[in-house]
N, C-alpha and C positions, 0 to 999 in steps of 0.2 A: 420583228422588223428586222434583225440582224440576218436571221435566214433568208428573207426577202432581198437584202441588198447582195448577200452571197451568192444566191442563184442567179440574180440579174449578172452579177459580175462572172460567174462560171460561164452563162450562155453567151454573153459578150466576148469572151475570150476563145471559146471553143469554136465556134461559127468560123471566124475568121482563120483559126488555126488549119481546121480541116481544109481550107482553100489553100495556104500557105505551104504547108509543111511537104506536100508532095513535089512542089517546085526545087526545094532544097534536098531532096532525095531520103526523107523520112517519112516512113508510113504515117499515113492520116491519121491511125487508130493511137497514136503516141497524145492526140490532142485531148484524149481523156485524163491525160496529167495535170491539165488546166483546174480539174476539180479540188487539188490541192494547192493553197495559195501560193506556195513556192515552187511549184509546177511550171506556173504559166513564165515565171523569169528564168527558170532552166530552160525550157524551150527556146526563148528569145534568145538565151546565150549561144545554145546548140546550133541555133539559125545563123547565128553570126559567125560562127566558126565554119561552117558549111560555106557561107557566103565567101570568107577569106579565102578557103580553098578554092572556090571557083574563079575567083578573081586571079590566082596564081596561074592558073591554066592559061 
C-alpha cells in the first residue's frame, strides 16, 4: 500500500514539473529528482530562487 501511495505521489509531482521546469531555465530531466521524497521540495526551492532572479530583471 505504501508503494502505491509513493508511486501516485511521484507521478503527480513529475508530470507538472516536466512542464514547469523549462519555464525557469532548468532542464526538464531534473524532474526525475522527484523520485526522492526530498527532491520535489528541492526543485520547488530552486524554482523559487530562479523566479526571484527573473523578477529582479
